[in-house]
N, C-alpha and C positions, 0 to 999 in steps of 0.2 A: 467391646461396648457396642460396635455397629449392629451385630445380631441381636442384642438385647433391646436397641431403641426403638421407639415408637415409629410406625410406619412413616409419619409425615418427616421425622428427623432422617429415616433412612433414604427418603426420597430427596431430600435437601441434600445429604451427603452425596448420593449417585449423582445428582445434577451437577454439583460442584465438582466431581471426581471428573465427570464428562467434561465440564469447562476446562478444566485443569490439561486435559489431553488434547482439547481443540487447541489451546495456547501453545502447546509444544509442537502440534502439527502444522500450525501457522508460521511457527519460528524456523522450523526446517524448510517448508515449501517455499517461504518467502526469501529465506536467505539464498537458497540455490538459485530462485528466478532473479534475485537482484544482482548475484555474482555473475552470472551468465549474461544477462542483459547489460549490465554495467561493462564488462569486459567487450562484449561485441561493439558498442557504442563508442567506447575509448579508441578501438583500432578504426572506425569508421570515421570518427572525428579526425583522426590523422589522416586518413586516406582524402578527406574532403579537405582538408588545410592544404595538402601537398597538390591537389588536383589545379590543374592549369584552366579548367574551364567547368560548368554545369554538368555537360555530357559525360565528360572524363569521369567526374566524382560520381554520377550515375552508374557508370559501368564498372567501377572499382569497388562501391560498396556491397558488401556480402549480404545474403538474404537475412542473416541472422539480427542484423540491425534495422527492426522494422521501424523504429521511429525515424531514423536517419533517413530511409526509404521514404517514409511518408513526407518528410520535409523536403526532399528533393521532387518526388512527383507531384506535390502540391505546387511548387516553383514552377515545373514545367507546365502545369496545367493552366495556371495564370498567365504564363507568358503566351501559350496558345489562345487564350481567350482575350488576351489583349492584342492580338494581332493587327488590329487597325489603329493603334494607340502605342505604339513601341516607341514612336519618338519622343514621348513624354517618359524620360527615364525615372525622374522622381516620383511621378504617378504609380509606374509601375512598382517601384521598390516599396512604396506604401502599401500598395495592395498585396505584394508578396509578404511584407512584415504581418499584415494582418491574418493571411492564411498560417504562417508559420507560428503566429501566438497562439492560435486556437490548437493547432497540433500538439504544442508545448504543453498546453494545459491538458489535452487527452491523454498525453502520455503519462504525465504526473497522476491522472486520476486511475489510470489503469494500473499503474504499479503500487498506488494505494489501495486498491481491492483486496480484501481479507483482512486489512488491518482494523478495520471499524470494529470488529468482533472483539479484538482485545480491548479497546476502550470500554466496549459494553463489559466485558468479563471483569475488568477492573474496577469500574464503578458500581457494579451491583454484585459481585460476589461476597463482598463484606457483609451486606445488608442481608442477602440470602442465607449465611451464615447465620447471623445474629436471629433471623426469624427462626431457625432450627432451634437456636439456644434456648429461645423466650419459649417455644413451645415445650421443649424438653423440661425446662424448668417448672413450668406451669404444670405439666403432668407430675412433676416429682412432689408439688405441693398438695395438688389433689390426691396422691399416695399418703402424705402425711394425715391428711384430714381423714381418708379412708380408714389407715391403721390407727389413729387416734394416739400416735407417739410422735415424739420429737426426737427419737435416737436416730444420729445421722448416718448410720450404719443402713437404714431403710432407704433413706434418699439419696445418698451418694453417689450410688450407680447412677441414677437417672440423672443428677446433675453432671457428672463425669460425661455420659453420653451425649448431654447437650453442649457441653463446653466442647466436644470434639468438633460439633458442626461448625462452630465459629474458628476453630483452629483451619479445618479444611477450607473455609472460605477465604481466610489470608493466604494460605497456600496457593489458592488458586489465582487470587487478586495480585498479589506482589508481583510474580513473575509475569503477569499480562501487562500490568503498568510500565515495568522495565522494559520489557520486550516492545511496547507500542512505542515507546521515547525512542528505543533504538532505530526502529524502522522508520520514525519519523524523521531522524538526522539522515539516514540512509537515502530516503526517498528526496529529501532536498538536496542531498548530493547528486543524487540521478537527474533531478528537474535541472540543476546548474550545468549538468553536462550536456544535455538536450538542447539548454539554451545556448551553450557555447557551439554547439553543431550548427544551431539555426543561425546564428552570425555568421559562421564560417560559408554557409550556404548564400546568405545575403551578400557577403562579399564576392562571391563567386558571380552571382547575377550582376553586380556593380562593375566587376572587371568585364565580362561579356559585354555588359551593355557600352562601356567605354571603348572597347576594342571594334564596336560594331558588329558583334557575333549573333546578337539577338535581332535576327532577321528571318526571312522567308527561309532560307537555308537552314537555319536553325530550328524553326517550327518543323520543317520536312524530318530533320533527324530525330525530332523530339515524338515522332508520332510513332 
C-alpha cells in the first residue's frame, strides 16, 4: 500500500514514521537520564541531611549530583557576598532561599528538555495522518471520475492507502501522549527531590548561623 500511494501520502507516512522513532528515542534517552540523575540526587540528599554543616556537605556530595552542588555553591556564594551583613541571619536566609528557588526552577527546566517534542507529536500526528487520508481519498474520487465507473475495486486500493496514513498517525500520537504524561509525573517527582535538597541546605545554613559558624573563618574556607 505504501509503494502504491500518492507521493503526498508517502511523505505523510514517512514523516509520521520518523516522529514515532523520535518518540521512542526520547523515551529511552530521558528514562536513562532521569534514572541516573534521580539516583545521584537521592544519595546527595542523604549526605546533605547527615552533614554537620554546609562545608561538610560540599565535601561529601559527588560530582554527579549537579543540581545539589549548584544549590550548595549558590549558598556559599551568597554567604560570601553577604560578608558585611552576616549578623542579619533572617535576611541572609531570605537571600539564600531566593537563590535556591531559581536553581530548583532551572533544574526542572533542564530535566524537561526533550519532552516538548512528545507533546508536539501527540497533538499534531493525528491531524497529519488525517491530511494524508483526505488527500488519498480525494485522489480516489478523481480516479472514479477519470475511469467513469463506480466499481469499488477501482477505488478501494486508494482508499486503503489513505486510511493507512490515519492509522500511522494514531500509532505515532498515542505512545507520544502516554510517554509525555509519564515523564511529566517523573519530572514532578524529580523537582520535589530537588526541593527537599534545597530545604536541607537551608537547614544547614540555619544551623551554621545559630552556631556562629557563618563568619570570616567560614568565608575563608569557602574560597
